[in-house]
Every structure is written in C-alpha cells, then in structure tokens.
C-alpha positions as CSV (number, residue, x, y, z in Angstrom):
1,M,133.5,-21.4,-45.9
2,L,131.9,-24.4,-47.5
3,I,133.1,-25.1,-51.0
4,R,131.3,-27.6,-53.2
5,E,133.7,-29.3,-55.7
6,N,131.5,-31.8,-57.5
7,D,128.9,-34.4,-56.9
8,W,131.7,-36.8,-54.7
9,W,132.6,-34.4,-51.9
10,E,132.7,-31.3,-50.0
11,Y,135.1,-29.8,-48.0
12,C,135.2,-26.8,-45.2
13,K,138.1,-24.8,-44.1
14,C,138.4,-24.2,-40.5
15,R,139.0,-21.0,-39.7
16,F,141.2,-21.5,-36.4
17,C,143.6,-24.5,-37.5
18,D,143.4,-24.1,-41.7
19,A,142.9,-27.6,-41.6
20,W,140.6,-28.7,-44.4
21,W,137.6,-31.2,-43.6
22,Y,136.2,-33.7,-45.9
23,Y,132.6,-35.5,-46.2
24,H,130.7,-37.0,-48.8
25,P,127.0,-35.4,-49.2
26,K,125.2,-38.9,-49.2
27,H,127.8,-40.6,-47.0
28,P,126.7,-40.5,-42.9
29,Q,130.4,-40.7,-41.8
30,K,131.1,-36.6,-42.0
31,G,133.3,-33.9,-40.6
32,L,137.0,-36.4,-41.1
33,K,140.4,-34.9,-41.2
34,M,141.9,-34.9,-44.4
35,S,145.7,-35.2,-44.5
36,T,147.9,-32.1,-44.6
37,F,149.5,-31.2,-47.8
38,P,152.9,-33.1,-47.6
39,S,155.7,-32.0,-46.9
40,S,158.1,-30.3,-49.0
41,G,161.1,-28.7,-49.3
42,R,159.8,-26.9,-52.5
43,Q,156.9,-24.6,-52.3
44,V,156.6,-23.7,-55.8
45,V,156.8,-26.8,-58.4
46,R,157.0,-26.3,-62.1
47,F,156.9,-28.4,-65.2
48,G,156.7,-27.2,-68.7
49,A,153.6,-24.5,-68.7
50,Y,152.5,-25.6,-65.0
51,E,153.4,-25.0,-61.4
52,A,152.0,-25.8,-58.4
53,D,151.7,-23.9,-55.2
54,L,152.3,-26.6,-52.4
55,R,151.7,-23.6,-49.6
56,A,148.8,-22.2,-51.9
57,G,147.0,-25.1,-52.6
58,E,147.2,-23.7,-56.2
59,L,147.8,-25.0,-59.8
60,R,148.3,-22.5,-62.5
61,K,149.5,-22.4,-66.0
62,N,151.7,-19.6,-67.5
63,G,150.5,-17.8,-64.8
64,S,147.0,-18.3,-64.6
65,R,145.4,-19.8,-61.5
66,I,143.4,-23.5,-62.4
67,H,140.4,-24.7,-60.7
68,L,141.3,-27.6,-59.2
69,P,139.6,-29.2,-56.3
70,E,141.3,-29.8,-52.9
71,Q,141.5,-33.9,-53.3
72,P,143.3,-33.9,-57.0
73,F,145.5,-31.3,-56.0
74,Q,146.6,-33.1,-53.3
75,L,147.3,-36.5,-54.9
76,L,149.1,-34.2,-57.3
77,A,151.5,-32.5,-54.4
78,I,152.2,-36.4,-53.6
79,L,153.2,-37.4,-56.6
80,L,155.1,-34.4,-56.7
81,E,157.0,-35.7,-53.5
82,R,158.7,-38.8,-56.0
83,P,158.5,-37.9,-59.6
84,G,159.4,-40.9,-61.4
85,E,158.7,-43.3,-58.8
86,V,155.1,-45.0,-58.5
87,V,152.8,-44.4,-55.9
88,T,151.0,-47.4,-54.9
89,R,146.9,-47.5,-54.9
90,E,147.5,-48.2,-51.2
91,E,149.7,-45.6,-50.3
92,L,147.3,-42.9,-51.9
93,Q,144.0,-45.1,-50.1
94,K,146.2,-44.1,-46.4
95,R,146.8,-40.4,-47.7
96,L,143.9,-39.3,-49.4
97,W,141.2,-41.4,-47.6
98,P,142.7,-41.5,-44.0
99,D,141.4,-44.0,-41.1
100,G,139.4,-46.4,-44.1
101,T,136.8,-43.1,-44.1
102,F,135.9,-43.9,-47.8
103,V,133.5,-46.6,-48.3
104,D,134.2,-46.6,-52.4
105,F,137.8,-46.2,-53.0
106,E,137.9,-47.3,-56.3
107,Q,135.1,-44.8,-57.9
108,G,136.6,-42.3,-55.6
109,L,140.6,-42.4,-57.2
110,N,139.4,-42.7,-60.3
111,A,137.6,-39.5,-59.9
112,V,140.1,-37.5,-58.7
113,V,143.1,-39.1,-61.2
114,K,140.4,-38.4,-63.9
115,R,140.0,-34.5,-62.4
116,L,143.4,-34.0,-62.0
117,R,143.9,-35.2,-66.0
118,E,141.4,-32.8,-67.4
119,A,143.2,-29.6,-65.5
120,L,146.1,-30.8,-66.9
121,E,145.1,-31.7,-70.3
122,D,146.8,-35.0,-70.0
123,S,145.3,-38.7,-71.2
124,A,145.8,-42.5,-69.7
125,E,146.0,-43.5,-73.0
126,A,149.1,-41.0,-73.9
127,P,150.0,-40.2,-70.6
128,R,152.7,-36.9,-70.7
129,L,152.4,-36.5,-66.6
130,I,150.6,-39.0,-65.1
131,E,151.3,-42.1,-65.9
132,T,149.0,-45.2,-65.0
133,L,150.5,-48.7,-63.9
134,P,147.3,-51.0,-63.5
135,R,146.8,-52.5,-60.6
136,R,149.9,-50.5,-59.1
137,G,149.1,-47.0,-59.1
138,Y,150.1,-44.2,-60.6
139,R,153.9,-41.7,-61.0
140,F,154.7,-38.4,-62.2
141,I,156.7,-38.8,-65.6
142,G,156.7,-34.8,-66.2
143,T,160.2,-32.8,-66.4
144,L,160.5,-30.7,-63.5
145,E,162.2,-27.4,-63.3
146,A,165.4,-26.4,-61.7
147,K,164.8,-24.4,-58.5
148,P,165.5,-20.8,-59.3
149,G,168.7,-19.3,-58.1
150,R,168.8,-17.7,-54.6
151,I,167.6,-14.6,-54.7
152,E,169.2,-11.8,-53.0
153,S,167.5,-8.6,-54.7
154,L,163.9,-7.9,-55.5
155,A,162.4,-4.6,-56.5
156,V,158.7,-4.0,-55.2
157,L,156.4,-2.3,-58.5
158,P,154.3,0.2,-58.0
159,L,151.0,-1.9,-56.3
160,E,147.8,-1.2,-58.6
161,N,145.2,1.1,-57.1
162,L,142.0,-0.9,-57.7
163,S,139.9,1.9,-55.4
164,C,138.5,3.1,-59.3
165,D,139.6,6.5,-57.4
166,P,142.7,8.8,-59.1
167,E,142.4,10.1,-55.5
168,Q,143.1,7.3,-54.3
169,E,146.6,6.8,-56.2
170,Y,148.9,8.5,-53.4
171,F,147.5,5.7,-51.3
172,A,148.8,2.5,-53.4
173,E,151.8,4.9,-54.0
174,G,152.3,5.1,-50.2
175,M,151.7,1.4,-49.7
176,T,154.5,0.4,-52.2
177,E,157.0,3.2,-50.4
178,A,156.4,1.1,-47.3
179,L,156.2,-2.3,-48.5
180,I,159.7,-1.1,-49.9
181,N,161.0,0.4,-46.9
182,T,159.7,-2.5,-45.1
183,L,161.6,-5.1,-46.8
184,A,164.7,-3.1,-47.1
185,K,165.1,-3.9,-43.0
186,V,166.2,-7.2,-44.6
187,G,170.3,-6.9,-44.5
188,A,170.8,-9.8,-46.7
189,L,168.1,-8.1,-49.6
190,R,168.8,-6.0,-51.4
191,V,165.9,-3.9,-52.4
192,T,165.4,-1.2,-55.0
193,S,164.4,2.4,-54.3
194,R,161.2,3.9,-54.4
195,T,162.3,6.0,-57.7
196,S,163.6,3.2,-59.4
197,A,160.5,1.3,-58.9
198,M,158.2,3.9,-59.8
199,R,159.4,4.4,-63.3
200,Y,157.7,1.4,-63.9
201,K,154.3,2.4,-63.0
202,K,151.9,1.4,-65.1
203,T,154.7,-0.3,-67.9
204,D,153.6,-1.8,-70.6
205,K,157.4,-3.6,-70.2
206,A,157.9,-7.8,-69.2
207,L,159.0,-8.6,-66.1
208,P,162.4,-10.4,-67.3
209,Q,163.3,-7.3,-69.2
210,I,162.2,-4.6,-66.0
211,A,164.6,-7.1,-63.9
212,R,167.5,-7.0,-66.0
213,E,166.9,-3.0,-66.2
214,L,166.8,-2.8,-62.7
215,N,169.6,-5.5,-61.7
216,V,167.4,-7.6,-59.6
217,D,166.8,-11.8,-58.8
218,A,163.0,-11.2,-58.2
219,I,159.8,-9.2,-58.4
220,V,157.0,-8.1,-56.2
221,E,153.9,-7.3,-57.7
222,G,150.1,-6.7,-56.3
223,A,147.3,-4.3,-56.1
224,V,146.2,-2.5,-53.0
225,Q,142.2,-1.6,-52.3
226,R,140.9,1.0,-49.6
227,S,137.2,0.7,-48.6
228,G,136.2,2.4,-45.7
229,G,138.2,1.2,-42.5
230,R,139.9,-1.6,-44.3
231,V,142.3,-2.1,-47.0
232,R,142.7,-5.3,-49.1
233,V,146.6,-6.0,-50.6
234,S,147.5,-8.3,-52.9
235,A,151.1,-8.9,-54.0
236,Q,153.1,-11.9,-55.7
237,L,156.6,-12.9,-56.1
238,L,158.2,-13.8,-59.3
239,H,161.4,-14.9,-60.0
240,A,162.7,-12.3,-62.6
241,A,164.8,-14.6,-65.3
242,S,162.4,-17.4,-65.7
243,D,159.3,-14.6,-65.5
244,T,157.9,-17.8,-63.1
245,H,155.4,-17.2,-59.9
246,L,157.0,-18.5,-56.5
247,W,154.2,-16.8,-54.5
248,A,151.1,-15.3,-54.1
249,E,148.8,-14.2,-51.0
250,S,145.9,-12.0,-50.5
251,Y,145.8,-9.8,-47.2
252,D,142.3,-8.2,-45.7
253,R,143.0,-6.0,-42.6
254,D,141.4,-3.3,-40.8
255,L,143.1,-0.3,-41.8
256,R,144.3,0.0,-37.9
257,E,146.5,-2.7,-38.5
258,V,148.5,-1.7,-42.0
259,L,151.8,-1.7,-40.1
260,A,151.3,-5.1,-39.0
261,L,150.5,-6.0,-42.2
262,Q,153.0,-4.5,-43.9
263,T,155.8,-6.4,-41.7
264,E,153.4,-10.0,-42.2
265,V,154.1,-9.5,-46.0
266,A,157.6,-8.6,-45.7
267,R,158.3,-11.6,-43.4
268,A,156.3,-14.1,-46.0
269,I,158.6,-12.8,-48.7
270,A,161.7,-13.3,-46.9
271,R,161.1,-17.1,-45.8
272,E,159.5,-17.4,-49.5
273,I,163.3,-16.4,-50.8
274,Q,164.8,-18.4,-47.8
275,V,166.5,-15.0,-46.4
276,K,167.9,-15.7,-42.8
277,L,166.9,-13.2,-40.4
278,T,169.6,-11.9,-38.2
279,P,168.6,-10.4,-34.7
280,L,168.9,-7.2,-36.3
281,D,166.3,-7.7,-38.9
282,Q,164.0,-9.0,-36.3
283,A,164.5,-6.1,-34.0
284,R,164.0,-4.1,-37.1
285,F,160.8,-6.2,-37.8
286,A,159.6,-5.7,-34.2
287,E,155.7,-5.7,-33.6
288,A,154.5,-2.2,-35.2
289,Q,151.9,-0.2,-33.6
290,S,148.4,0.1,-34.7
291,V,147.8,3.5,-36.4
292,D,144.4,5.4,-36.8
293,P,143.2,5.2,-40.2
294,E,142.6,8.8,-41.1
295,A,146.0,9.7,-39.5
296,Y,147.7,6.8,-41.3
297,S,146.0,7.9,-45.0
298,A,147.0,11.8,-44.3
299,Y,150.4,10.9,-43.3
300,L,151.1,8.8,-47.2
301,K,149.3,11.5,-48.9
302,G,152.0,13.8,-47.1
303,R,154.4,11.4,-48.0
304,Y,153.5,11.4,-51.9
305,Y,153.9,15.1,-52.1
306,W,157.0,15.1,-50.1
307,N,158.2,12.9,-53.0
308,R,157.7,15.4,-55.4
309,R,160.0,18.1,-54.2
310,S,158.1,21.2,-55.7
311,G,156.5,24.3,-54.0
312,E,153.2,23.3,-54.4
313,G,154.3,19.9,-53.0
314,L,156.0,20.8,-50.0
315,T,152.7,23.2,-49.2
316,K,150.4,19.8,-49.5
317,A,153.1,17.9,-48.0
318,I,152.5,20.4,-44.7
319,Q,148.5,20.3,-44.9
320,S,148.5,16.3,-45.0
321,F,150.9,15.8,-42.2
322,E,149.2,18.5,-40.1
323,R,146.0,17.0,-40.6
324,A,148.1,13.6,-39.1
325,I,149.4,15.4,-36.4
326,A,145.8,17.2,-35.8
327,I,144.2,13.4,-35.7
328,D,146.5,11.5,-33.8
329,P,149.5,13.7,-31.8
330,T,151.6,11.2,-30.9
331,Y,152.1,10.1,-34.8
332,A,156.1,10.5,-34.7
333,A,156.6,9.9,-38.6
334,A,153.9,12.7,-39.2
335,Q,155.7,14.5,-37.4
336,A,158.9,13.5,-38.7
337,G,157.5,14.2,-42.1
338,L,156.6,17.6,-40.9
339,A,159.7,18.5,-39.9
340,D,161.1,17.8,-43.3
341,C,158.9,19.7,-45.2
342,V,159.4,22.9,-42.9
343,G,163.1,22.3,-43.1
344,V,163.1,22.4,-46.3
345,L,161.0,25.5,-46.7
346,G,163.8,27.2,-44.8
347,W,167.1,26.0,-46.5
348,W,165.4,27.7,-50.0
349,G,164.4,30.4,-48.1
350,F,160.8,30.4,-48.1
351,V,160.3,31.5,-44.4
352,S,162.4,32.9,-41.9
353,P,165.1,30.7,-40.3
354,K,162.9,30.2,-37.2
355,E,159.5,29.5,-38.9
356,G,161.6,27.2,-40.9
357,C,164.9,25.1,-39.6
358,G,164.1,26.2,-36.2
359,K,160.9,25.0,-35.9
360,A,161.6,22.0,-38.1
361,K,164.1,21.0,-35.0
362,G,161.5,20.8,-32.5
363,L,159.3,19.0,-34.7
364,A,162.2,16.5,-34.8
365,L,162.6,16.3,-31.2
366,R,159.0,15.8,-30.6
367,A,159.2,12.8,-33.1
368,L,162.3,11.3,-31.4
369,E,160.3,11.5,-27.7
370,M,157.8,9.4,-29.2
371,D,160.0,6.8,-31.1
372,S,164.1,7.4,-30.7
373,N,164.5,4.7,-33.2
374,L,162.9,6.6,-35.9
375,A,165.3,7.1,-39.0
376,E,163.8,10.0,-40.3
377,A,163.5,11.8,-37.3
378,H,167.3,11.5,-36.6
379,T,167.6,12.6,-39.8
380,S,165.7,15.7,-39.5
381,L,167.1,16.9,-36.6
382,A,170.7,16.8,-37.9
383,W,169.5,18.5,-41.0
384,N,168.2,21.1,-39.2
385,T,170.6,21.2,-36.3
386,M,173.2,21.6,-38.8
387,L,171.6,24.3,-40.8
388,Y,169.9,26.5,-37.5
389,D,172.4,26.2,-34.3
390,Y,175.4,25.5,-37.3
391,D,175.9,22.5,-34.6
392,F,178.0,20.6,-37.0
393,P,179.3,17.9,-34.3
394,T,175.8,17.0,-33.1
395,A,174.5,16.6,-36.6
396,E,176.8,14.4,-37.4
397,R,176.4,12.5,-34.3
398,E,172.7,12.2,-35.8
399,Y,173.1,11.6,-39.2
400,E,175.5,8.6,-38.3
401,R,172.7,7.6,-35.9
402,A,170.4,7.5,-38.7
403,I,172.5,5.7,-40.9
404,E,172.9,3.3,-38.3
405,L,169.2,2.7,-37.9
406,N,168.3,2.7,-41.7
407,P,171.5,2.1,-43.8
408,R,169.3,2.5,-46.7
409,H,167.5,5.5,-45.9
410,S,168.7,7.6,-49.1
411,T,168.1,11.2,-47.8
412,A,169.9,10.4,-44.4
413,R,173.0,10.2,-46.7
414,Q,172.1,12.7,-49.3
415,W,172.3,15.4,-46.3
416,F,175.6,13.9,-44.5
417,G,177.3,14.0,-47.9
418,L,176.1,17.7,-47.6
419,H,177.4,18.2,-44.3
420,Q,180.4,16.8,-44.9
421,A,181.2,18.6,-47.9
422,M,180.3,22.2,-45.8
423,I,183.0,21.5,-43.0
424,G,185.9,20.6,-45.8
425,R,185.5,16.8,-46.2
426,Y,185.1,16.8,-50.3
427,E,185.6,13.3,-50.7
428,E,184.0,11.7,-47.7
429,G,180.9,14.1,-48.5
430,Y,180.7,13.0,-52.3
431,A,181.6,9.1,-51.2
432,E,178.2,9.7,-49.1
433,L,176.5,11.1,-52.2
434,K,177.6,8.5,-54.1
435,R,176.8,6.0,-51.9
436,A,172.7,8.2,-51.9
437,T,173.1,7.6,-55.8
438,R,173.4,4.0,-55.6
439,L,170.2,4.1,-53.1
440,E,167.9,6.3,-55.4
441,P,169.8,6.0,-59.0
442,Y,167.0,8.0,-60.4
443,S,166.4,10.9,-58.0
444,S,167.1,14.3,-59.3
445,M,167.4,16.3,-56.3
446,I,170.0,13.6,-55.0
447,H,172.2,14.3,-58.6
448,T,171.4,18.0,-58.0
449,T,173.1,17.6,-54.4
450,L,176.1,16.0,-55.6
451,A,176.3,18.4,-58.7
452,Y,176.5,21.4,-56.3
453,V,179.0,19.7,-54.0
454,Q,181.4,19.2,-56.9
455,F,180.7,22.7,-57.9
456,C,182.2,23.8,-54.2
457,A,185.2,22.0,-54.7
458,R,185.5,23.9,-58.0
459,R,185.2,21.3,-60.3
460,Y,182.6,22.8,-62.6
461,D,182.4,20.7,-65.4
462,Q,182.2,17.9,-62.8
463,A,178.8,20.0,-61.5
464,I,177.6,21.1,-65.1
465,E,177.4,17.5,-66.1
466,L,175.4,16.0,-62.9
467,Y,173.4,18.8,-63.1
468,W,172.4,17.9,-66.8
469,K,171.9,14.4,-65.7
470,A,169.0,15.6,-63.3
471,L,167.4,17.5,-65.4
472,E,167.0,14.4,-67.7
473,L,165.7,12.7,-64.8
474,D,163.4,15.7,-64.2
475,S,163.4,18.8,-66.5
476,H,161.0,20.6,-63.8
477,L,163.4,20.9,-61.3
478,F,164.3,24.1,-61.0
479,Q,166.9,24.0,-57.8
480,A,168.7,22.3,-61.5
481,H,168.4,24.7,-63.8
482,V,169.7,27.3,-61.3
483,G,172.3,25.5,-60.2
484,L,173.1,24.4,-63.9
485,G,173.4,28.1,-64.7
486,Y,175.2,28.9,-61.8
487,A,177.6,26.6,-62.9
488,Y,178.2,28.4,-66.3
489,S,178.6,31.7,-64.9
490,H,181.6,31.0,-63.0
491,K,183.0,28.7,-65.8
492,S,181.9,32.8,-67.6
493,E,179.4,31.1,-70.0
494,H,177.3,34.1,-69.3
495,N,174.5,33.8,-72.0
496,R,174.0,30.0,-70.9
497,A,173.8,30.8,-67.1
498,I,171.5,33.9,-67.1
499,A,169.0,31.5,-69.5
500,E,169.3,28.3,-67.4
501,I,169.0,30.4,-64.0
502,Q,166.1,32.3,-65.7
503,K,164.3,29.0,-66.5
504,G,164.7,28.1,-62.9
505,V,163.2,31.4,-61.3
506,G,159.9,30.7,-63.4
507,L,159.4,27.2,-62.4
508,S,159.6,28.6,-58.9
509,Q,157.1,30.9,-59.6
510,G,159.3,33.7,-58.4
511,G,161.0,32.4,-55.5
512,A,163.5,35.1,-53.8
513,V,166.4,33.6,-53.3
514,F,167.0,31.9,-57.1
515,I,166.2,35.9,-58.4
516,T,168.9,36.9,-56.3
517,W,171.1,33.9,-58.1
518,L,169.7,35.3,-61.1
519,G,171.1,39.0,-59.9
520,E,175.0,37.5,-59.2
521,A,174.4,35.8,-62.9
522,Y,174.2,39.2,-63.9
523,A,177.0,40.9,-62.1
524,R,179.4,38.1,-62.9
525,A,178.6,38.9,-66.6
526,G,179.4,42.8,-66.2
527,N,175.9,43.3,-66.5
528,R,175.8,45.9,-63.6
529,D,172.4,48.2,-64.1
530,E,170.6,44.3,-64.1
531,A,172.4,43.4,-61.5
532,D,171.0,46.4,-59.4
533,K,167.4,46.1,-60.5
534,I,167.3,42.8,-58.9
535,L,169.0,44.3,-55.7
536,E,166.5,46.8,-55.4
537,H,163.6,44.7,-56.3
538,T,164.6,41.8,-53.9
539,L,165.0,44.3,-51.2
540,D,161.7,45.5,-51.7
541,L,160.6,41.9,-51.8
542,S,161.9,41.7,-48.6
543,K,159.4,44.1,-47.0
544,L,156.9,41.6,-48.0
545,Q,158.3,38.1,-47.2
546,Y,161.3,36.7,-46.3
547,V,164.5,37.1,-48.2
548,S,167.8,35.6,-47.0
549,P,170.5,38.1,-46.5
550,Y,172.7,36.1,-47.3
551,F,172.2,34.9,-50.6
552,V,171.7,39.6,-50.8
553,A,175.2,39.2,-50.0
554,R,176.3,37.0,-52.5
555,V,175.0,39.5,-55.2
556,Y,177.1,42.3,-53.6
557,A,179.9,40.2,-53.7
558,A,179.5,39.6,-57.5
559,L,179.5,43.4,-57.6
560,R,182.8,43.4,-55.8
561,Q,181.1,45.4,-53.1
562,S,182.9,44.0,-50.4
563,E,182.1,46.4,-47.2
564,D,177.9,45.6,-48.1
565,A,178.4,41.9,-48.7
566,L,179.9,41.8,-45.8
567,R,177.2,43.6,-43.6
568,W,174.7,41.4,-45.1
569,L,176.8,38.7,-44.0
570,E,176.9,39.7,-40.6
571,I,172.8,39.8,-40.7
572,A,172.6,36.3,-42.6
573,Y,175.0,35.0,-39.0
574,R,172.6,37.2,-36.4
575,E,169.4,35.4,-38.1
576,R,171.1,32.1,-38.4
577,A,170.4,31.8,-42.2
578,A,170.4,28.3,-43.5
579,W,173.3,28.7,-46.0
580,M,176.0,30.0,-43.9
581,A,176.6,26.8,-43.2
582,F,178.1,27.1,-46.7
583,L,180.6,30.5,-45.6
584,K,183.6,28.0,-45.7
585,I,183.5,26.4,-48.9
586,D,180.9,28.9,-51.1
587,P,183.2,30.0,-54.6
588,A,180.7,32.8,-54.7
589,L,182.8,34.6,-51.7
590,D,185.9,33.8,-52.6
591,D,187.3,37.0,-53.0
592,L,185.9,38.1,-49.3
593,R,188.1,35.1,-48.1
594,P,191.2,37.4,-47.2
595,Q,190.0,39.9,-45.4
596,P,189.5,40.0,-41.0
597,R,185.9,40.4,-41.0
598,F,184.9,37.3,-42.9
599,Q,188.0,35.5,-41.3
600,D,185.9,36.3,-38.1
601,L,182.8,35.3,-39.3
602,V,184.7,31.9,-40.1
603,R,186.0,31.3,-37.1
604,R,182.3,32.1,-35.2
605,M,180.7,29.7,-37.2
606,N,182.8,26.8,-35.4
607,F,183.3,24.9,-38.4
608,P,185.2,21.3,-36.9
609,E,189.0,20.8,-38.7
610,E,189.1,19.0,-41.8
611,T,190.4,15.2,-41.0
C-alpha cells in the first residue's frame, strides 16, 4: 500500500512485518527502513483536546482523527517520550533519518515541525505545545493528562449495523452478544450483560452517563458489516469517566474466521486495559475453530429470536438452528441452541414431553459429543434431565459443570436456582437466582423465575413485587402476567387475578397451559361454572394438541375434586410431564399432600433430601 503524504516524502508499509519504509521521490536512495515509533508504557497520551495513539499511529482531537503524515507523528511521539525536556536536533536526525539517508536535514526537519504545528494548531511565535530552542532542538511544553485509572469493568454497546439492510440486524446483535461472551471469559474483568447493553441501542445518551448507569469503567462501541463471505468489525475502547479514547481497530476477515476474530478483539482489549490473563483465561481463549458462514449466520439468527422468548420467536429460533445444523451437522452451539428451544416448548406444554424435553435431552448430549466444554450444552442437558427424567442429582452435576465452565452464564444460574427450589432448597435457589439477576439485571424472564420461586415458598407479596418488576421490563411477557395473576389468586384477590391471567392467555395466543391457569383462578374465586367450562374446553383441546395433565390436575385440585386431581397427576407422571418436577413444592397441591396416593407419587419422583 503506497501512501503519498506530501512533496517531500512517500511511505509504504510492509504487509509482512508492519514496518514503515521511507523514500524521497526525487532522491536516488530508496527502500530505507524508518525507525519505529518509540516504545512507551502508555499507548495513548492525552493533552488538552488532543490524544496521540502511539500504537495506531493516530492523532485525534475531541475523538475525531486528524490527518497527520507518518514522520510528523513520529516527531510528536519522540517529544512525548520526555515532556518538558529538550530533544536535540542531532537526536532527531538520528531517529527520523537513520544512517544519514536524508541529505537536506534542515529543510526536512523544518517541514516536519511545520506540519506537526499545523495539525496541533500551534505556532512557533506563541507556542502552546511545541517550543523551538534555536540551534538546540525542540521540547513538548503542553500538560499531559494523568493516565486513566485501572479498568476493571466494561460494557459493550450494541454494534451498529452498517449493512444498510434491516434484515441484517440480527447479525449485528449476534456479534455484539458474541463479543460480550468472549470478553466475559476474562476472569478479572466484569462485563455488563447483553440485556443491559441492549437498552442503549441507538441511544442519544452520552457515554459517561451510560457508564454511570451501568457502573462500568470503560465502554466498547463499534460497528459491523457483513458483505458476502466477509465481515468487517470496527471497535473502539473509551475511558468512561473522562470520555477519552483509549484504543481503536478495524478488522476485515473471511466470515469463516469470525470466531477467531471475536477472540482477537477480546485479546486486544484485554491487552489495552492491562488485564492479566490467567492460565484459565488462556484456556478459554483457546484457538477458535472455523465455521461455515451460512451456518454461523443461521445460528446468530436463532439466538436473536431465542432472546425474545416469545412463542413466535421460539418458532423462528428453531427454524434458524435447524438450518444451521443442516448446513453443518457438527455445529455444537447450534445443537445446544435447538435443545434450549425445544426444551422450553416442552416446559410450557406446547409439545409433548417426548417431543419437548425428551428430544432436547438428545440434542444436548449430541452437542456435548462434539464439544464437551460447551457450557450451554451442559445447561440444556441439566434442564431437560431435570424435567424429563426427574434425575435431580445428574441435573445438579450438569448445572455445576456449566457454571464452572462459564460462571457468567446467566441461564445456567437461573435454571439451577429453579432446580434447587424444586427439591425444597429455597434459600440456595433464591441465592442462585439473585446471582442470575446480578448478571442480567434487565432480564424480565429471570425476574419471573425468581418470582415463581418466591411464590412456591409462599412468599406471595414478594412474588407479586417481582412479577411487577418483570412487567416493567417487558409488559408483553405473558408468563409474568399469568404468574402475577396466580399469586393474586392465592391471596384471594380474585378479580385482579382473573384479569392478569386473561391478559397472559391473550398474549400467549391461547396457550393451553395458561387457559388451565385461568380455570384454576375461576375455581379459587368460587366460580365453578366458568372453571367447568374451561375444563371441558381443555379436554376437547387435548384431542387436537398436547395438553399437560399436570395442569388439568391443578384445576381439579382447585375445585376440591381430589380423586380426579390425583388421577390426572398419575397420568402426568407416566407421561413425564415437565411440571411434575414441582410436585414437592407447588402451593396449588397443598390440599392433596396428606393423602397416601400423593405421598407415593412424591416418593416415586425421587426428590433428593433437603440440606
């Protein structure tokens, strides 16, 4: 790459060793290697409105890059090595023109100094930054800013989609999440969660304000553009408190190398903020495998829709993960993503246990055969083993392994917290879910899960407060509306209960599980006619689609028809209905607990002893 800077010199950069080479267009001596930039412990030096990025070779004013040729920047870098001290003309001659390669030294040095002063809006007559000492040399007389304090936390703001195609928004969001997850592998660094960062998508807030709200030391922002089989990522790191630029880089890679690119960016940021990578961090940054571009694109789209947690979103996520697997059957992350989706469908009773959690368990095992260190696969295996096999000890080991591999995997902590509550360890479950909320403070689904655990612990007021918190974060989350109504029902606030559950049923587009919850609410309110109508409708619906017998049993329990309730619970056990995992703690079944048939069911579920 040839860069013509002015009438006096030209440069080219070696693409093999990154050295800059100098030649003069009118001088016979060419191909002479320039001295490298001076070594410095500080890669970015700030003075007034200016900052010199010594690694990138860039000068910026108020964050905007100033065009400055290589040699004037090199002069600035030399002067910044010893601020306030005189750098002699003889030293400059040796460092700027080694081996006596420049014959007209006086003219050349004057031109370099003049160009630097122009860039800094300085003058020889009234110098603010560069002072001339006649016949001796030059010195930097500006005031350098103190180096920003140690960076221990950062947030990655949503990468801007530069493709000019709204359909590619999923790719930018997926790359943002991937960079967050990669940086989160650095044990000494606290990285803000995806849900927290996404709140600032296309925001007009100033970076210092965002940093204060997120309580971080630094911000990473940038852009991504996908074009055919290539991806270009630009990123910059800014010190939050001072709103000053610390580092910037652009990367242009084949899309097959996108996983390695994410690691490369994360390593560069870790180096810049001087975070020491432990051997465990290094292991987590192990060499990334290449990935088929189309498979990776489909995977990102799958996670994009998975993060929405809506019924329509889950359907689109499943289609995307299946496409990724069809392209690359060995893609472990896509197998784990599909397992997550199918398992959640089974959890909410949209499909049968065999087609839901049973199938998801097989997918998770397949993912682990491909990558035994994939935290997401261990998490999904734990979830589906818990809900399909009722094998709580194995599920616990898998959750613990997932958290060991990725302590910041919020879904692992969320589901592990639910697991602990299911077996009666409320305090341990509550603590695990609180860790999940600290990792994802703006996740409405995690708050909903925590609310249900509080509900099962008979802490109805706390549950209601948490459900409202979840709805503040996402007013369309049907699980939160239904859960809120259910909590009101157990406080005998029946009108409010029915109203909230009806909202949830509407938002879920008539999900059978939530219809049965409405039947329970009517039964608890003493409206037997409406409860019977819902039961009849549900049983008719079961001829067309799967309806979980566990929730039919709960309606009968609310109607105080114990024999029918126990009969449907027995069916739920034989079918491996997912919510049977709540049998031990579900408040809806409290009236059945003294009965021997119920106690026999609890015994057959093999719940571990409480600790």
